[in-house]
N, C-alpha and C positions, 0 to 999 in steps of 0.2 A: 082057343081060337086058332084054327088051322089056316085061315085065310088072312091072318095079320102080316102085313108086308112092311111094318115100320122098321126102319133101318136099312132096308134093301136098297134104297136109293143111294145111300152113302157108300155101300159096298160096290155097287155098280159104277158109281162115280170114281171111286179109287181104282178100281180094276181097269176102266176105260182110260183114265188119265195115265196110269202106268203103260198101258198098251200103246198109247199115242206118244207118251213123252220119251220112251226109250229110244225109238227110231229118230225122233227129232234131236236128242242129245248126241246120238251117234253121228248124225249128219253134220251137226255143228262142230264136233270134235274132228271129224275127217276133213271137213272144209278148212278149219283152222290150221290143221297140220299141212294140208296142201298149200295154202296160202303162205305159211311160214317158209316152206321150201321155195316157193316161187320168189319170195323176197330174197332168200339165200342165193338162189340161182342168178338173179339180177345183180346182186352185190358181188358175187364171184366174177361174173363176166366183166363188170366195170373194174373191179380191183386188179383183177389178173392182167387185163389188157394195159391198164395204166402203169402198173408195176413193171411189166415187161418193157414198156417204152422207156421208163425212167432208168431201169437198169442197163438197157442197151445204149441209150444216149450218153449216160454217165461213162460207160466204158469207152465209147468212141471219143468223148471229150478228153479222156485220160490217155489217149493215143493208142488204144487197143485196135486190133484188126476187126472186120465185120464178123468173122467167125467167133472171136472172142466176145464181141459184143452180143452175139446171139446167145452164147452160153451164159453171159451175165444176166441177160434179159430173162432167160428161162429160170436161172436160179432165184432171181427176185420174184418172178411170177409164181414159182412153186411155193415160196415162203408166204406170198400173199394168199395163195389158194389154201394152204394149211390154216393160216391164221383166220381167214374169213369163214371157212367151214366150221372151225372150232367155235367162232363167235356165234354162229347160228346153230350150234350143236348138231351138225349134219355129219354122218358117218362118211369119211372120205372114200370108202369102198363103194358107195352108192352114187358117187359123182363121177361123171366122164367129162373131161375138159380137153378141148382141142384148141391150140394156139397156132395161128398162122399169120404170115405177113402178105400184104398186098403186092409187094415188089420184091425183087431179088437183086441185090442183097437186102437183107431186112434192115430197118432203122434209116433208110435214106429219107432225107427231109421231103415232106409232102406224102409219104406213104402212110399206111394204116397198119396197126396190129389188131387182128380180129380174133375173138375168142368165142367158141361155141360151148355151152355148158348143158349137160343133160343130168338131171338127178331123178332117181326113182324114189317114190314114196310108197312104203307098204302101208296098206290100209290097216287101221288099228282093229284089233279083234279077230277079223276074219282072215288075217294074214297067215295065221298058224294053220287054219283049215284049208285055205286056198292059197297055195304058195305064189301063184301068178297074179294075185290081186294087188296089182301095183298101178300107180298113176305116174306117168312120165312128164316131168316139168323140163321145158327147154328155155334157154335164154341166150341171147347173143349180145356181144359188146364189141366196141371198136375204139380204139384211141389213135389219134393222129400223131405222127412223129413230127415234132416242131422243127423248125430250122435251127441249126447250131453251128458253131465254128469248131471243126475238129483240130 
């Protein structure tokens, strides 16, 4: 019997399922990776800004100058940056972080410490074929400098 099609539907179903399933799985994995980096960027912005404020205000309360307080704030912010990126398993080379103050000198009561974070996400699989296949995730954070008694 040359016209017997028994079993052909199963083969077609498996072929079409794989053909449709592979792109859907790739899309889910890619979106999950981008979302994970978005969470990391938000956490970095929050943690770095708050750590800089705490480090700077602590230094001022210990009687340090504003320049020394800025150094202390940067040191504590760098430690928070490394820790937060490690928690989210993000390569520090892919992250760009800018820390700035809303006033000069930094850490005056009522001012803000602003942080801008940019992290590049390489798309899985095609990243090796297309080196520029990246998604850029941005986040911003700001922490107020509370009043203190120097």
